Kinemage of the C-alpha trace (Angstrom):
@kinemage 1
@onewidth
@group {chain A} dominant
@subgroup {mainchain}
@vectorlist {calphas} color= white
{ca met a 1} P -0.046 -0.093 -0.145
{ca ile a 2} L 2.987 2.293 0.187
{ca ile a 3} L 4.160 1.753 -3.414
{ca ser a 4} L 1.200 2.587 -5.412
{ca pro a 5} L 0.594 6.011 -4.077
{ca ile a 6} L 4.269 6.908 -4.902
{ca leu a 7} L 3.938 5.854 -8.423
{ca leu a 8} L 0.485 7.481 -8.811
{ca glu a 9} L 1.942 10.761 -7.605
{ca ile a 10} L 4.689 10.493 -10.512
{ca arg a 11} L 1.779 9.912 -12.846
{ca arg a 12} L 0.139 13.086 -11.436
{ca lys a 13} L 3.377 15.112 -11.725
{ca phe a 14} L 3.470 14.096 -15.337
{ca asn a 15} L -0.191 15.284 -15.842
{ca tyr a 16} L -1.423 11.883 -16.316
{ca glu a 17} L 0.340 11.595 -19.675
{ca ile a 18} L 2.016 8.382 -18.576
{ca ser a 19} L 0.373 5.070 -17.714
{ca phe a 20} L 0.610 3.094 -14.578
{ca phe a 21} L 0.005 -0.630 -14.283
{ca ser a 22} L 0.110 -3.132 -11.352
{ca gly a 23} L 0.092 -6.971 -11.497
{ca val a 24} L -0.108 -7.251 -15.179
{ca asp a 25} L 1.028 -10.130 -17.332
{ca phe a 26} L 4.148 -8.954 -19.191
{ca thr a 27} L 5.044 -11.821 -21.365
{ca val a 28} L 7.566 -10.720 -24.052
{ca asp a 29} L 9.489 -13.766 -25.025
{ca ser a 30} L 8.594 -16.990 -23.318
{ca gln a 31} L 11.546 -18.946 -24.884
{ca arg a 32} L 13.954 -16.666 -23.432
{ca gly a 33} L 12.100 -16.729 -20.044
{ca leu a 34} L 10.904 -13.091 -20.382
{ca asn a 35} L 7.359 -13.813 -19.117
{ca gly a 36} L 5.370 -13.383 -16.068
{ca phe a 37} L 3.644 -10.644 -14.174
{ca cys a 38} L 5.148 -7.418 -13.098
{ca asp a 39} L 4.548 -5.748 -9.791
{ca phe a 40} L 4.364 -2.196 -11.258
{ca ile a 41} L 4.984 -0.700 -14.610
{ca leu a 42} L 5.222 2.889 -15.838
{ca ser a 43} L 4.867 3.711 -19.455
{ca leu a 44} L 5.298 6.795 -21.511
{ca ser a 45} L 2.089 5.958 -23.283
{ca ser a 46} L -1.028 7.443 -21.781
{ca glu a 47} L -2.949 4.391 -22.592
{ca gln a 48} L -4.503 2.859 -19.568
{ca leu a 49} L -6.148 -0.382 -20.798
{ca leu a 50} L -3.157 -2.229 -22.195
{ca val a 51} L 0.565 -1.813 -21.674
{ca arg a 52} L 1.875 0.123 -24.790
{ca ser a 53} L 5.555 1.089 -25.541
{ca pro a 54} L 7.584 2.705 -24.473
{ca val a 55} L 7.817 0.998 -21.081
{ca ile a 56} L 10.294 3.044 -19.127
{ca val a 57} L 10.118 2.075 -15.334
{ca leu a 58} L 9.463 -1.342 -13.801
{ca val a 59} L 9.316 -1.651 -9.856
{ca glu a 60} L 9.636 -5.104 -8.318
{ca ser a 61} L 8.179 -5.381 -4.766
{ca lys a 62} L 9.575 -7.703 -2.285
{ca asn a 63} L 8.460 -8.514 1.335
{ca glu a 64} L 11.755 -8.320 3.082
{ca asn a 65} L 14.957 -8.409 0.943
{ca leu a 66} L 15.733 -6.039 -1.531
{ca arg a 67} L 18.643 -8.293 -2.968
{ca ser a 68} L 16.278 -11.021 -3.771
{ca gly a 69} L 14.379 -8.866 -6.405
{ca leu a 70} L 17.326 -7.626 -8.412
{ca ala a 71} L 17.566 -10.452 -10.799
{ca gln a 72} L 13.865 -10.551 -11.459
{ca cys a 73} L 13.827 -6.695 -12.112
{ca ile a 74} L 16.804 -7.021 -14.499
{ca ala a 75} L 14.794 -9.825 -16.459
{ca glu a 76} L 11.784 -7.459 -16.588
{ca met a 77} L 14.069 -4.499 -17.797
{ca val a 78} L 15.364 -6.702 -20.540
{ca ala a 79} L 11.809 -7.641 -21.424
{ca ala a 80} L 10.758 -3.975 -21.518
{ca gln a 81} L 13.744 -3.143 -23.697
{ca leu a 82} L 12.820 -5.752 -26.128
{ca phe a 83} L 9.121 -4.875 -25.930
{ca asn a 84} L 10.056 -1.250 -26.746
{ca glu a 85} L 12.106 -2.308 -29.755
{ca arg a 86} L 9.392 -4.270 -30.982
{ca gly a 87} L 7.052 -1.340 -30.781
{ca gly a 88} L 9.468 0.755 -32.700
{ca asn a 89} L 10.517 2.856 -29.589
{ca gln a 90} L 14.284 3.100 -29.164
{ca ile a 91} L 14.411 4.295 -25.641
{ca lys a 92} L 18.011 4.910 -24.440
{ca ala a 93} L 17.418 3.437 -20.951
{ca ile a 94} L 15.139 1.361 -18.972
{ca tyr a 95} L 14.909 2.041 -15.295
{ca gly a 96} L 13.886 -0.359 -12.409
{ca ala a 97} L 13.475 -0.265 -8.746
{ca val a 98} L 13.287 -3.010 -6.235
{ca thr a 99} L 11.470 -2.025 -3.032
{ca ile a 100} L 10.052 -3.291 0.273
{ca gly a 101} L 7.959 -0.280 0.372
{ca thr a 102} L 10.017 1.575 3.085
{ca ile a 103} L 13.491 1.015 1.382
{ca trp a 104} L 14.053 1.446 -2.405
{ca gln a 105} L 17.096 0.533 -4.656
{ca phe a 106} L 17.252 1.722 -8.291
{ca leu a 107} L 18.687 0.122 -11.462
{ca lys a 108} L 19.263 1.325 -14.995
{ca leu a 109} L 19.612 -0.751 -18.185
{ca gln a 110} L 21.401 0.960 -21.117
{ca glu a 111} L 22.175 -1.261 -24.211
{ca asn a 112} L 23.535 -4.390 -22.559
{ca ile a 113} L 24.795 -2.725 -19.472
{ca val a 114} L 22.911 -2.841 -16.067
{ca ser a 115} L 23.971 -0.337 -13.536
{ca ile a 116} L 22.834 -0.688 -9.916
{ca asp a 117} L 22.717 2.234 -7.609
{ca leu a 118} L 24.188 0.718 -4.379
{ca ser a 119} L 22.691 3.248 -2.198
{ca glu a 120} L 19.316 2.376 -0.534
{ca tyr a 121} L 16.658 5.213 -0.294
{ca tyr a 122} L 14.438 5.019 2.728
{ca ile a 123} L 10.826 6.188 2.659
{ca lys a 124} L 11.719 8.972 5.138
{ca asp a 125} L 13.564 10.629 2.031
{ca ile a 126} L 10.341 10.394 -0.085
{ca lys a 127} L 11.520 13.495 -2.072
{ca lys a 128} L 14.685 11.752 -3.183
{ca ile a 129} L 12.690 8.618 -4.333
{ca leu a 130} L 10.070 10.815 -6.177
{ca gly a 131} L 13.037 12.808 -7.611
{ca ile a 132} L 14.930 9.873 -8.920
{ca leu a 133} L 11.686 8.364 -10.495
{ca tyr a 134} L 10.682 11.813 -11.885
{ca ser a 135} L 14.273 12.217 -13.519
{ca ala a 136} L 14.196 8.950 -14.944
{ca ile a 137} L 10.955 9.513 -16.814
{ca ala a 138} L 11.763 13.182 -17.738
{ca gln a 139} L 15.041 11.936 -19.302
{ca ser a 140} L 13.221 9.439 -21.375
{ca lys a 141} L 10.586 11.757 -22.884
{ca pro a 142} L 11.042 12.952 -26.399
C-alpha cells in the first residue's frame, strides 16, 4: 500500500500523460524466460487499458529482502527493452527499482549494461525517491 501512491504521484506530476499498471502479465518472449507478471509498470504512453510501449520504469516489490528482487527486476527491464524495440521505440535507458515499500534501490539498463545504484533510499527521504523516478521519466521523454 506504500508503493502505489508513490507511483500515482509520479503519474500526477506528469499530468497523467504516462500510464501506470500493477500486477499485469508482461510476457514478451517465453522462450527466453521473459514472461510473467510485473508488480508495477510505468509507460510513456497515456493508454491505460493495455501496456503500450515505451515502457520506461519497472518496480519489483519484495517482502523483506531487496537483493532477492534484483535478478527479477533486471529480467523485467530486458523484457521492456525488447518490448520497446518491437514497438518501434528506441528508448535509450530502462529504469527499474526494487522495493520493500520503506526502502528502495534503483537500476538502469542501457544497451546491454545494467547499473545498480548501491545506495538504498528510505521512505523518510520520499523527495529523493520521487526525484529519482521523476528524473528517469523526464530523461526518457522525447
